[in-house]
DOLO-958218 format. One record per residue (C-alpha): residue number from 1; y, z, x. Coordinates in steps of 0.5 Angstrom, whole numbers. Last residue first. Layout:
BEGIN
atom k = NUM yy = Y zz = Z xx = X .
...
***
This chain:
BEGIN
atom k = 459 yy = 50 zz = 188 xx = -6 .
atom k = 458 yy = 57 zz = 192 xx = -8 .
atom k = 457 yy = 55 zz = 192 xx = -15 .
atom k = 456 yy = 62 zz = 190 xx = -17 .
atom k = 455 yy = 63 zz = 184 xx = -12 .
atom k = 454 yy = 56 zz = 182 xx = -12 .
atom k = 453 yy = 56 zz = 181 xx = -20 .
atom k = 452 yy = 63 zz = 178 xx = -19 .
atom k = 451 yy = 60 zz = 173 xx = -14 .
atom k = 450 yy = 54 zz = 172 xx = -19 .
atom k = 449 yy = 58 zz = 170 xx = -25 .
atom k = 448 yy = 63 zz = 166 xx = -21 .
atom k = 447 yy = 57 zz = 162 xx = -17 .
atom k = 446 yy = 53 zz = 161 xx = -24 .
atom k = 445 yy = 59 zz = 158 xx = -28 .
atom k = 444 yy = 61 zz = 154 xx = -22 .
atom k = 443 yy = 55 zz = 150 xx = -21 .
atom k = 442 yy = 54 zz = 150 xx = -29 .
atom k = 441 yy = 61 zz = 148 xx = -30 .
atom k = 440 yy = 61 zz = 143 xx = -24 .
atom k = 439 yy = 55 zz = 139 xx = -26 .
atom k = 438 yy = 56 zz = 139 xx = -34 .
atom k = 437 yy = 63 zz = 136 xx = -32 .
atom k = 436 yy = 60 zz = 131 xx = -28 .
atom k = 435 yy = 55 zz = 129 xx = -33 .
atom k = 434 yy = 60 zz = 129 xx = -39 .
atom k = 433 yy = 64 zz = 124 xx = -34 .
atom k = 432 yy = 58 zz = 119 xx = -35 .
atom k = 431 yy = 62 zz = 113 xx = -35 .
atom k = 430 yy = 67 zz = 115 xx = -41 .
atom k = 429 yy = 73 zz = 115 xx = -36 .
atom k = 428 yy = 72 zz = 108 xx = -34 .
atom k = 427 yy = 73 zz = 107 xx = -26 .
atom k = 426 yy = 80 zz = 105 xx = -24 .
atom k = 425 yy = 81 zz = 111 xx = -19 .
atom k = 424 yy = 87 zz = 113 xx = -24 .
atom k = 423 yy = 82 zz = 113 xx = -30 .
atom k = 422 yy = 76 zz = 117 xx = -26 .
atom k = 421 yy = 81 zz = 122 xx = -24 .
atom k = 420 yy = 83 zz = 123 xx = -31 .
atom k = 419 yy = 76 zz = 123 xx = -33 .
atom k = 418 yy = 75 zz = 129 xx = -28 .
atom k = 417 yy = 81 zz = 133 xx = -29 .
atom k = 416 yy = 81 zz = 134 xx = -36 .
atom k = 415 yy = 74 zz = 136 xx = -38 .
atom k = 414 yy = 74 zz = 140 xx = -31 .
atom k = 413 yy = 80 zz = 144 xx = -33 .
atom k = 412 yy = 77 zz = 146 xx = -40 .
atom k = 411 yy = 71 zz = 148 xx = -36 .
atom k = 410 yy = 74 zz = 152 xx = -31 .
atom k = 409 yy = 78 zz = 156 xx = -36 .
atom k = 408 yy = 71 zz = 157 xx = -40 .
atom k = 407 yy = 68 zz = 159 xx = -33 .
atom k = 406 yy = 73 zz = 164 xx = -32 .
atom k = 405 yy = 72 zz = 167 xx = -39 .
atom k = 404 yy = 65 zz = 167 xx = -39 .
atom k = 403 yy = 64 zz = 170 xx = -32 .
atom k = 402 yy = 69 zz = 175 xx = -34 .
atom k = 401 yy = 65 zz = 177 xx = -41 .
atom k = 400 yy = 59 zz = 178 xx = -37 .
atom k = 399 yy = 62 zz = 182 xx = -31 .
atom k = 398 yy = 65 zz = 187 xx = -36 .
atom k = 397 yy = 58 zz = 187 xx = -40 .
atom k = 396 yy = 55 zz = 188 xx = -33 .
atom k = 395 yy = 60 zz = 194 xx = -32 .
atom k = 394 yy = 59 zz = 197 xx = -38 .
atom k = 393 yy = 51 zz = 198 xx = -37 .
atom k = 392 yy = 46 zz = 194 xx = -42 .
atom k = 391 yy = 42 zz = 198 xx = -47 .
atom k = 390 yy = 35 zz = 196 xx = -47 .
atom k = 389 yy = 33 zz = 198 xx = -54 .
atom k = 388 yy = 32 zz = 191 xx = -57 .
atom k = 387 yy = 38 zz = 193 xx = -62 .
atom k = 386 yy = 42 zz = 196 xx = -56 .
atom k = 385 yy = 41 zz = 189 xx = -53 .
atom k = 384 yy = 43 zz = 185 xx = -58 .
atom k = 383 yy = 50 zz = 190 xx = -59 .
atom k = 382 yy = 52 zz = 189 xx = -52 .
atom k = 381 yy = 50 zz = 182 xx = -52 .
atom k = 380 yy = 55 zz = 181 xx = -58 .
atom k = 379 yy = 60 zz = 185 xx = -55 .
atom k = 378 yy = 60 zz = 182 xx = -49 .
atom k = 377 yy = 60 zz = 175 xx = -52 .
atom k = 376 yy = 66 zz = 177 xx = -57 .
atom k = 375 yy = 70 zz = 179 xx = -51 .
atom k = 374 yy = 69 zz = 172 xx = -47 .
atom k = 373 yy = 70 zz = 168 xx = -53 .
atom k = 372 yy = 77 zz = 171 xx = -54 .
atom k = 371 yy = 79 zz = 171 xx = -47 .
atom k = 370 yy = 76 zz = 164 xx = -45 .
atom k = 369 yy = 79 zz = 161 xx = -51 .
atom k = 368 yy = 86 zz = 164 xx = -49 .
atom k = 367 yy = 86 zz = 162 xx = -42 .
atom k = 366 yy = 82 zz = 155 xx = -43 .
atom k = 365 yy = 88 zz = 153 xx = -48 .
atom k = 364 yy = 93 zz = 155 xx = -43 .
atom k = 363 yy = 90 zz = 151 xx = -38 .
atom k = 362 yy = 88 zz = 146 xx = -43 .
atom k = 361 yy = 96 zz = 145 xx = -45 .
atom k = 360 yy = 98 zz = 144 xx = -38 .
atom k = 359 yy = 93 zz = 140 xx = -36 .
atom k = 358 yy = 94 zz = 135 xx = -42 .
atom k = 357 yy = 101 zz = 135 xx = -41 .
atom k = 356 yy = 101 zz = 133 xx = -34 .
atom k = 355 yy = 96 zz = 128 xx = -35 .
atom k = 354 yy = 101 zz = 125 xx = -40 .
atom k = 353 yy = 107 zz = 125 xx = -36 .
atom k = 352 yy = 103 zz = 122 xx = -30 .
atom k = 351 yy = 101 zz = 116 xx = -34 .
atom k = 350 yy = 95 zz = 113 xx = -38 .
atom k = 349 yy = 96 zz = 108 xx = -43 .
atom k = 348 yy = 94 zz = 111 xx = -49 .
atom k = 347 yy = 88 zz = 110 xx = -54 .
atom k = 346 yy = 82 zz = 110 xx = -49 .
atom k = 345 yy = 86 zz = 116 xx = -45 .
atom k = 344 yy = 86 zz = 120 xx = -51 .
atom k = 343 yy = 79 zz = 119 xx = -53 .
atom k = 342 yy = 77 zz = 121 xx = -46 .
atom k = 341 yy = 81 zz = 127 xx = -46 .
atom k = 340 yy = 78 zz = 129 xx = -53 .
atom k = 339 yy = 71 zz = 128 xx = -51 .
atom k = 338 yy = 72 zz = 131 xx = -44 .
atom k = 337 yy = 75 zz = 137 xx = -47 .
atom k = 336 yy = 69 zz = 138 xx = -52 .
atom k = 335 yy = 65 zz = 137 xx = -46 .
atom k = 334 yy = 68 zz = 142 xx = -42 .
atom k = 333 yy = 68 zz = 148 xx = -47 .
atom k = 332 yy = 60 zz = 146 xx = -48 .
atom k = 331 yy = 59 zz = 146 xx = -41 .
atom k = 330 yy = 63 zz = 153 xx = -40 .
atom k = 329 yy = 59 zz = 156 xx = -45 .
atom k = 328 yy = 52 zz = 154 xx = -42 .
atom k = 327 yy = 54 zz = 156 xx = -35 .
atom k = 326 yy = 56 zz = 163 xx = -38 .
atom k = 325 yy = 50 zz = 163 xx = -42 .
atom k = 324 yy = 45 zz = 161 xx = -37 .
atom k = 323 yy = 48 zz = 167 xx = -33 .
atom k = 322 yy = 45 zz = 172 xx = -38 .
atom k = 321 yy = 38 zz = 173 xx = -37 .
atom k = 320 yy = 38 zz = 172 xx = -29 .
atom k = 319 yy = 43 zz = 178 xx = -29 .
atom k = 318 yy = 39 zz = 183 xx = -33 .
atom k = 317 yy = 35 zz = 183 xx = -26 .
atom k = 316 yy = 40 zz = 187 xx = -23 .
atom k = 315 yy = 37 zz = 188 xx = -16 .
atom k = 314 yy = 33 zz = 182 xx = -15 .
atom k = 313 yy = 39 zz = 178 xx = -18 .
atom k = 312 yy = 44 zz = 180 xx = -13 .
atom k = 311 yy = 38 zz = 178 xx = -7 .
atom k = 310 yy = 37 zz = 171 xx = -10 .
atom k = 309 yy = 45 zz = 170 xx = -9 .
atom k = 308 yy = 45 zz = 164 xx = -5 .
atom k = 307 yy = 38 zz = 161 xx = -8 .
atom k = 306 yy = 42 zz = 161 xx = -15 .
atom k = 305 yy = 48 zz = 157 xx = -12 .
atom k = 304 yy = 43 zz = 152 xx = -9 .
atom k = 303 yy = 39 zz = 151 xx = -15 .
atom k = 302 yy = 46 zz = 150 xx = -19 .
atom k = 301 yy = 47 zz = 144 xx = -13 .
atom k = 300 yy = 41 zz = 141 xx = -15 .
atom k = 299 yy = 43 zz = 140 xx = -22 .
atom k = 298 yy = 48 zz = 134 xx = -20 .
atom k = 297 yy = 42 zz = 130 xx = -16 .
atom k = 296 yy = 37 zz = 131 xx = -22 .
atom k = 295 yy = 43 zz = 128 xx = -26 .
atom k = 294 yy = 44 zz = 122 xx = -21 .
atom k = 293 yy = 36 zz = 121 xx = -22 .
atom k = 292 yy = 37 zz = 121 xx = -29 .
atom k = 291 yy = 42 zz = 116 xx = -29 .
atom k = 290 yy = 38 zz = 111 xx = -25 .
atom k = 289 yy = 32 zz = 112 xx = -29 .
atom k = 288 yy = 35 zz = 110 xx = -36 .
atom k = 287 yy = 35 zz = 103 xx = -35 .
atom k = 286 yy = 29 zz = 101 xx = -31 .
atom k = 285 yy = 25 zz = 106 xx = -36 .
atom k = 284 yy = 28 zz = 102 xx = -42 .
atom k = 283 yy = 26 zz = 96 xx = -39 .
atom k = 282 yy = 19 zz = 98 xx = -37 .
atom k = 281 yy = 18 zz = 101 xx = -44 .
atom k = 280 yy = 19 zz = 95 xx = -48 .
atom k = 279 yy = 26 zz = 95 xx = -52 .
atom k = 278 yy = 26 zz = 96 xx = -59 .
atom k = 277 yy = 30 zz = 102 xx = -59 .
atom k = 276 yy = 35 zz = 98 xx = -56 .
atom k = 275 yy = 39 zz = 99 xx = -49 .
atom k = 274 yy = 45 zz = 95 xx = -48 .
atom k = 273 yy = 50 zz = 101 xx = -47 .
atom k = 272 yy = 46 zz = 103 xx = -41 .
atom k = 271 yy = 45 zz = 111 xx = -42 .
atom k = 270 yy = 49 zz = 116 xx = -38 .
atom k = 269 yy = 51 zz = 120 xx = -45 .
atom k = 268 yy = 58 zz = 119 xx = -44 .
atom k = 267 yy = 56 zz = 112 xx = -42 .
atom k = 266 yy = 53 zz = 111 xx = -49 .
atom k = 265 yy = 58 zz = 113 xx = -53 .
atom k = 264 yy = 63 zz = 109 xx = -49 .
atom k = 263 yy = 59 zz = 103 xx = -50 .
atom k = 262 yy = 58 zz = 104 xx = -57 .
atom k = 261 yy = 66 zz = 105 xx = -58 .
atom k = 260 yy = 68 zz = 99 xx = -54 .
atom k = 259 yy = 63 zz = 95 xx = -58 .
atom k = 258 yy = 65 zz = 97 xx = -65 .
atom k = 257 yy = 72 zz = 96 xx = -63 .
atom k = 256 yy = 71 zz = 89 xx = -60 .
atom k = 255 yy = 67 zz = 87 xx = -66 .
atom k = 254 yy = 73 zz = 90 xx = -71 .
atom k = 253 yy = 78 zz = 86 xx = -67 .
atom k = 252 yy = 74 zz = 79 xx = -68 .
atom k = 251 yy = 74 zz = 81 xx = -75 .
atom k = 250 yy = 81 zz = 82 xx = -75 .
atom k = 249 yy = 83 zz = 75 xx = -72 .
atom k = 248 yy = 85 zz = 73 xx = -66 .
atom k = 247 yy = 89 zz = 66 xx = -65 .
atom k = 246 yy = 90 zz = 61 xx = -60 .
atom k = 245 yy = 94 zz = 57 xx = -55 .
atom k = 244 yy = 101 zz = 58 xx = -57 .
atom k = 243 yy = 106 zz = 56 xx = -51 .
atom k = 242 yy = 109 zz = 63 xx = -48 .
atom k = 241 yy = 110 zz = 60 xx = -41 .
atom k = 240 yy = 104 zz = 65 xx = -39 .
atom k = 239 yy = 100 zz = 63 xx = -44 .
atom k = 238 yy = 100 zz = 65 xx = -51 .
atom k = 237 yy = 95 zz = 68 xx = -56 .
atom k = 236 yy = 97 zz = 70 xx = -63 .
atom k = 235 yy = 95 zz = 76 xx = -67 .
atom k = 234 yy = 91 zz = 77 xx = -74 .
atom k = 233 yy = 90 zz = 82 xx = -79 .
atom k = 232 yy = 96 zz = 86 xx = -76 .
atom k = 231 yy = 97 zz = 93 xx = -77 .
atom k = 230 yy = 102 zz = 94 xx = -72 .
atom k = 229 yy = 98 zz = 99 xx = -68 .
atom k = 228 yy = 91 zz = 97 xx = -70 .
atom k = 227 yy = 92 zz = 90 xx = -67 .
atom k = 226 yy = 96 zz = 92 xx = -61 .
atom k = 225 yy = 90 zz = 97 xx = -59 .
atom k = 224 yy = 85 zz = 92 xx = -61 .
atom k = 223 yy = 88 zz = 87 xx = -56 .
atom k = 222 yy = 89 zz = 92 xx = -51 .
atom k = 221 yy = 81 zz = 93 xx = -51 .
atom k = 220 yy = 80 zz = 86 xx = -50 .
atom k = 219 yy = 84 zz = 86 xx = -44 .
atom k = 218 yy = 90 zz = 81 xx = -44 .
atom k = 217 yy = 89 zz = 75 xx = -39 .
atom k = 216 yy = 91 zz = 70 xx = -45 .
atom k = 215 yy = 97 zz = 73 xx = -47 .
atom k = 214 yy = 98 zz = 78 xx = -53 .
atom k = 213 yy = 103 zz = 77 xx = -59 .
atom k = 212 yy = 107 zz = 81 xx = -64 .
atom k = 211 yy = 113 zz = 76 xx = -66 .
atom k = 210 yy = 120 zz = 76 xx = -64 .
atom k = 209 yy = 122 zz = 73 xx = -70 .
atom k = 208 yy = 120 zz = 73 xx = -77 .
atom k = 207 yy = 120 zz = 67 xx = -80 .
atom k = 206 yy = 125 zz = 65 xx = -86 .
atom k = 205 yy = 130 zz = 61 xx = -84 .
atom k = 204 yy = 126 zz = 58 xx = -78 .
atom k = 203 yy = 121 zz = 56 xx = -83 .
atom k = 202 yy = 126 zz = 51 xx = -86 .
atom k = 201 yy = 128 zz = 52 xx = -94 .
atom k = 200 yy = 127 zz = 45 xx = -98 .
atom k = 199 yy = 121 zz = 48 xx = -102 .
atom k = 198 yy = 125 zz = 54 xx = -105 .
atom k = 197 yy = 123 zz = 61 xx = -102 .
atom k = 196 yy = 118 zz = 66 xx = -105 .
atom k = 195 yy = 111 zz = 62 xx = -105 .
atom k = 194 yy = 112 zz = 61 xx = -97 .
atom k = 193 yy = 113 zz = 68 xx = -96 .
atom k = 192 yy = 106 zz = 70 xx = -99 .
atom k = 191 yy = 103 zz = 66 xx = -93 .
atom k = 190 yy = 106 zz = 70 xx = -88 .
atom k = 189 yy = 111 zz = 67 xx = -83 .
atom k = 188 yy = 111 zz = 68 xx = -76 .
atom k = 187 yy = 116 zz = 66 xx = -70 .
atom k = 186 yy = 118 zz = 63 xx = -64 .
atom k = 185 yy = 111 zz = 61 xx = -60 .
atom k = 184 yy = 112 zz = 56 xx = -55 .
atom k = 183 yy = 110 zz = 49 xx = -57 .
atom k = 182 yy = 115 zz = 45 xx = -53 .
atom k = 181 yy = 119 zz = 43 xx = -60 .
atom k = 180 yy = 119 zz = 50 xx = -62 .
atom k = 179 yy = 113 zz = 54 xx = -65 .
atom k = 178 yy = 112 zz = 57 xx = -72 .
atom k = 177 yy = 105 zz = 61 xx = -74 .
atom k = 176 yy = 103 zz = 61 xx = -81 .
atom k = 175 yy = 100 zz = 67 xx = -82 .
atom k = 174 yy = 93 zz = 70 xx = -86 .
atom k = 173 yy = 91 zz = 63 xx = -85 .
atom k = 172 yy = 83 zz = 64 xx = -85 .
atom k = 171 yy = 81 zz = 61 xx = -78 .
atom k = 170 yy = 81 zz = 53 xx = -78 .
atom k = 169 yy = 76 zz = 48 xx = -80 .
atom k = 168 yy = 80 zz = 44 xx = -85 .
atom k = 167 yy = 88 zz = 43 xx = -86 .
atom k = 166 yy = 90 zz = 39 xx = -92 .
atom k = 165 yy = 92 zz = 44 xx = -96 .
atom k = 164 yy = 96 zz = 48 xx = -90 .
atom k = 163 yy = 100 zz = 41 xx = -88 .
atom k = 162 yy = 102 zz = 41 xx = -96 .
atom k = 161 yy = 104 zz = 48 xx = -96 .
atom k = 160 yy = 108 zz = 47 xx = -89 .
atom k = 159 yy = 111 zz = 40 xx = -92 .
atom k = 158 yy = 114 zz = 44 xx = -98 .
atom k = 157 yy = 116 zz = 50 xx = -94 .
atom k = 156 yy = 120 zz = 45 xx = -89 .
atom k = 155 yy = 119 zz = 44 xx = -82 .
atom k = 154 yy = 124 zz = 46 xx = -77 .
atom k = 153 yy = 120 zz = 51 xx = -74 .
atom k = 152 yy = 115 zz = 46 xx = -72 .
atom k = 151 yy = 108 zz = 48 xx = -75 .
atom k = 150 yy = 102 zz = 53 xx = -73 .
atom k = 149 yy = 96 zz = 54 xx = -77 .
atom k = 148 yy = 90 zz = 56 xx = -73 .
atom k = 147 yy = 83 zz = 53 xx = -69 .
atom k = 146 yy = 83 zz = 55 xx = -62 .
atom k = 145 yy = 80 zz = 61 xx = -63 .
atom k = 144 yy = 81 zz = 67 xx = -59 .
atom k = 143 yy = 75 zz = 71 xx = -55 .
atom k = 142 yy = 76 zz = 68 xx = -48 .
atom k = 141 yy = 83 zz = 68 xx = -48 .
atom k = 140 yy = 84 zz = 75 xx = -50 .
atom k = 139 yy = 80 zz = 78 xx = -45 .
atom k = 138 yy = 73 zz = 81 xx = -44 .
atom k = 137 yy = 70 zz = 75 xx = -40 .
atom k = 136 yy = 75 zz = 71 xx = -36 .
atom k = 135 yy = 78 zz = 65 xx = -38 .
atom k = 134 yy = 76 zz = 58 xx = -37 .
atom k = 133 yy = 70 zz = 59 xx = -41 .
atom k = 132 yy = 75 zz = 58 xx = -47 .
atom k = 131 yy = 77 zz = 51 xx = -45 .
atom k = 130 yy = 70 zz = 49 xx = -44 .
atom k = 129 yy = 68 zz = 52 xx = -51 .
atom k = 128 yy = 74 zz = 48 xx = -54 .
atom k = 127 yy = 72 zz = 41 xx = -51 .
atom k = 126 yy = 64 zz = 42 xx = -52 .
atom k = 125 yy = 66 zz = 43 xx = -60 .
atom k = 124 yy = 70 zz = 37 xx = -60 .
atom k = 123 yy = 65 zz = 33 xx = -56 .
atom k = 122 yy = 59 zz = 35 xx = -60 .
atom k = 121 yy = 54 zz = 40 xx = -56 .
atom k = 120 yy = 49 zz = 37 xx = -51 .
atom k = 119 yy = 53 zz = 37 xx = -45 .
atom k = 118 yy = 55 zz = 44 xx = -47 .
atom k = 117 yy = 47 zz = 46 xx = -47 .
atom k = 116 yy = 46 zz = 43 xx = -40 .
atom k = 115 yy = 52 zz = 47 xx = -37 .
atom k = 114 yy = 50 zz = 53 xx = -40 .
atom k = 113 yy = 43 zz = 52 xx = -37 .
atom k = 112 yy = 45 zz = 51 xx = -30 .
atom k = 111 yy = 50 zz = 57 xx = -31 .
atom k = 110 yy = 45 zz = 62 xx = -33 .
atom k = 109 yy = 46 zz = 64 xx = -40 .
atom k = 108 yy = 50 zz = 70 xx = -43 .
atom k = 107 yy = 56 zz = 67 xx = -43 .
atom k = 106 yy = 54 zz = 62 xx = -48 .
atom k = 105 yy = 53 zz = 67 xx = -53 .
atom k = 104 yy = 61 zz = 69 xx = -53 .
atom k = 103 yy = 63 zz = 62 xx = -52 .
atom k = 102 yy = 59 zz = 60 xx = -58 .
atom k = 101 yy = 63 zz = 66 xx = -62 .
atom k = 100 yy = 69 zz = 64 xx = -59 .
atom k = 99 yy = 68 zz = 56 xx = -61 .
atom k = 98 yy = 66 zz = 58 xx = -68 .
atom k = 97 yy = 58 zz = 57 xx = -69 .
atom k = 96 yy = 55 zz = 51 xx = -73 .
atom k = 95 yy = 55 zz = 47 xx = -66 .
atom k = 94 yy = 52 zz = 53 xx = -63 .
atom k = 93 yy = 45 zz = 51 xx = -67 .
atom k = 92 yy = 45 zz = 44 xx = -65 .
atom k = 91 yy = 47 zz = 46 xx = -58 .
atom k = 90 yy = 41 zz = 50 xx = -58 .
atom k = 89 yy = 36 zz = 45 xx = -60 .
atom k = 88 yy = 39 zz = 40 xx = -54 .
atom k = 87 yy = 38 zz = 46 xx = -49 .
atom k = 86 yy = 31 zz = 46 xx = -51 .
atom k = 85 yy = 29 zz = 53 xx = -54 .
atom k = 84 yy = 25 zz = 59 xx = -51 .
atom k = 83 yy = 32 zz = 62 xx = -49 .
atom k = 82 yy = 35 zz = 62 xx = -56 .
atom k = 81 yy = 31 zz = 68 xx = -59 .
atom k = 80 yy = 33 zz = 72 xx = -52 .
atom k = 79 yy = 40 zz = 70 xx = -53 .
atom k = 78 yy = 40 zz = 72 xx = -60 .
atom k = 77 yy = 37 zz = 79 xx = -58 .
atom k = 76 yy = 42 zz = 80 xx = -52 .
atom k = 75 yy = 48 zz = 78 xx = -57 .
atom k = 74 yy = 46 zz = 83 xx = -62 .
atom k = 73 yy = 46 zz = 80 xx = -69 .
atom k = 72 yy = 52 zz = 77 xx = -73 .
atom k = 71 yy = 53 zz = 70 xx = -69 .
atom k = 70 yy = 46 zz = 69 xx = -69 .
atom k = 69 yy = 46 zz = 71 xx = -77 .
atom k = 68 yy = 51 zz = 65 xx = -78 .
atom k = 67 yy = 47 zz = 60 xx = -74 .
atom k = 66 yy = 41 zz = 62 xx = -78 .
atom k = 65 yy = 45 zz = 60 xx = -84 .
atom k = 64 yy = 47 zz = 54 xx = -82 .
atom k = 63 yy = 40 zz = 52 xx = -79 .
atom k = 62 yy = 37 zz = 53 xx = -86 .
atom k = 61 yy = 29 zz = 52 xx = -87 .
atom k = 60 yy = 26 zz = 50 xx = -80 .
atom k = 59 yy = 31 zz = 55 xx = -76 .
atom k = 58 yy = 31 zz = 60 xx = -81 .
atom k = 57 yy = 23 zz = 61 xx = -81 .
atom k = 56 yy = 23 zz = 61 xx = -73 .
atom k = 55 yy = 28 zz = 66 xx = -73 .
atom k = 54 yy = 25 zz = 70 xx = -78 .
atom k = 53 yy = 18 zz = 70 xx = -74 .
atom k = 52 yy = 22 zz = 71 xx = -67 .
atom k = 51 yy = 25 zz = 78 xx = -71 .
atom k = 50 yy = 18 zz = 80 xx = -72 .
atom k = 49 yy = 16 zz = 80 xx = -65 .
atom k = 48 yy = 23 zz = 83 xx = -63 .
atom k = 47 yy = 21 zz = 90 xx = -68 .
atom k = 46 yy = 26 zz = 90 xx = -74 .
atom k = 45 yy = 32 zz = 93 xx = -76 .
atom k = 44 yy = 37 zz = 89 xx = -72 .
atom k = 43 yy = 34 zz = 83 xx = -76 .
atom k = 42 yy = 35 zz = 86 xx = -83 .
atom k = 41 yy = 43 zz = 87 xx = -82 .
atom k = 40 yy = 43 zz = 80 xx = -80 .
atom k = 39 yy = 39 zz = 78 xx = -86 .
atom k = 38 yy = 45 zz = 82 xx = -90 .
atom k = 37 yy = 50 zz = 78 xx = -86 .
atom k = 36 yy = 47 zz = 71 xx = -88 .
atom k = 35 yy = 47 zz = 73 xx = -95 .
atom k = 34 yy = 40 zz = 73 xx = -99 .
atom k = 33 yy = 37 zz = 69 xx = -104 .
atom k = 32 yy = 34 zz = 64 xx = -99 .
atom k = 31 yy = 31 zz = 71 xx = -95 .
atom k = 30 yy = 26 zz = 72 xx = -101 .
atom k = 29 yy = 24 zz = 65 xx = -102 .
atom k = 28 yy = 23 zz = 65 xx = -95 .
atom k = 27 yy = 19 zz = 71 xx = -94 .
atom k = 26 yy = 15 zz = 69 xx = -101 .
atom k = 25 yy = 13 zz = 62 xx = -97 .
atom k = 24 yy = 12 zz = 66 xx = -90 .
atom k = 23 yy = 7 zz = 71 xx = -93 .
atom k = 22 yy = 3 zz = 73 xx = -87 .
atom k = 21 yy = 1 zz = 80 xx = -89 .
atom k = 20 yy = 5 zz = 83 xx = -84 .
atom k = 19 yy = 11 zz = 79 xx = -85 .
atom k = 18 yy = 12 zz = 79 xx = -92 .
atom k = 17 yy = 11 zz = 87 xx = -92 .
atom k = 16 yy = 16 zz = 87 xx = -86 .
atom k = 15 yy = 21 zz = 83 xx = -90 .
atom k = 14 yy = 20 zz = 88 xx = -96 .
atom k = 13 yy = 21 zz = 94 xx = -92 .
atom k = 12 yy = 28 zz = 91 xx = -89 .
atom k = 11 yy = 30 zz = 89 xx = -96 .
atom k = 10 yy = 28 zz = 96 xx = -99 .
atom k = 9 yy = 32 zz = 100 xx = -94 .
atom k = 8 yy = 38 zz = 95 xx = -95 .
atom k = 7 yy = 38 zz = 98 xx = -103 .
atom k = 6 yy = 37 zz = 105 xx = -100 .
atom k = 5 yy = 43 zz = 104 xx = -96 .
atom k = 4 yy = 47 zz = 101 xx = -102 .
atom k = 3 yy = 45 zz = 107 xx = -107 .
atom k = 2 yy = 47 zz = 112 xx = -102 .
atom k = 1 yy = 54 zz = 109 xx = -101 .
***
């Protein structure tokens, strides 16, 4: 794996060198020997100005390879590269796309430009694109391919094999889908099975009945879950009357998984998922500023709590050094829990049974972790301050240990309740839930620690 990564680094460095020296002939000779997928990898690691140079070169030399590259790179970059072309030029490139990839790209263009591009596309491709554009974004209908193998259930194996051999421009035939006379999905046959039975056997006699499928309005995340659950390499798509209308292959599902995982990671960190390292400064500023202002608002509550206990801190100065530790440990525990709960909610259909189980588990886990970490925390602080020649009073150690214990319990509860509340409210649980968990653990951590100090010291 290391050697492979090193080879890719060499590829990227070579392309940058050819671009910087203006050696376009040598650059094309170099690119012509690479697979389109490898060129896409290089694209994603270049600044946008260099991407434009590669784009122009590929457009001139090999439009088919360019189409494959554009289908593999970040969609936002692909749109930026295409938007300066005339609709007719864009249509020539999109004609080389599969219909589902073309739709994905077209959905990012303004409506008027989109219509002009579709009008310029070939008749067959434009019809497929128009059909897919009828479905909502991020649904099975929008991402499916309308090119697939499907035969009537009374077809004999010999005829099915002949049909497959003659077919062209379809998705890789992992499965042969079986339909009735009304084009309703009734079964599925693996291609391996076609070789194991006599040629005169009918498909309905060897097909797997009650096949796994999704409907056109199924959310893409649910599609990915279903494919993963049943270990499929392709899944059929049907309409409300169970008519077979398309198929989604595993390569599209992998794109969904990558897209959803990346989106969740960005959301949990309070970053817009479309932000790239190569983005101009003003664009990055616009994407990050709202979240930082929200973070400022949430941390403001901690400042209010500290101000409320200003007198306690003045009387017992050591509290000022210890209280950030109480808040921090609660935050770490809360964000650990939040990550686990968000993951659970993303792979399972949420119901109150799951919610109850998570709350009970994390209540007991928080209690155990709180006692253990609070005890060790008090011991460590005691030893550390003795080594510094500044021993801490036993009552302060007790307050410190209790504060840690209670805030860790709070952290686990907040890390469970906040993402579950988001889910129930129809909000993505990953949407900056870490930020809200940190707000509650910091604010509550300061409050409980200083309130305990006030009670024990009677100040």
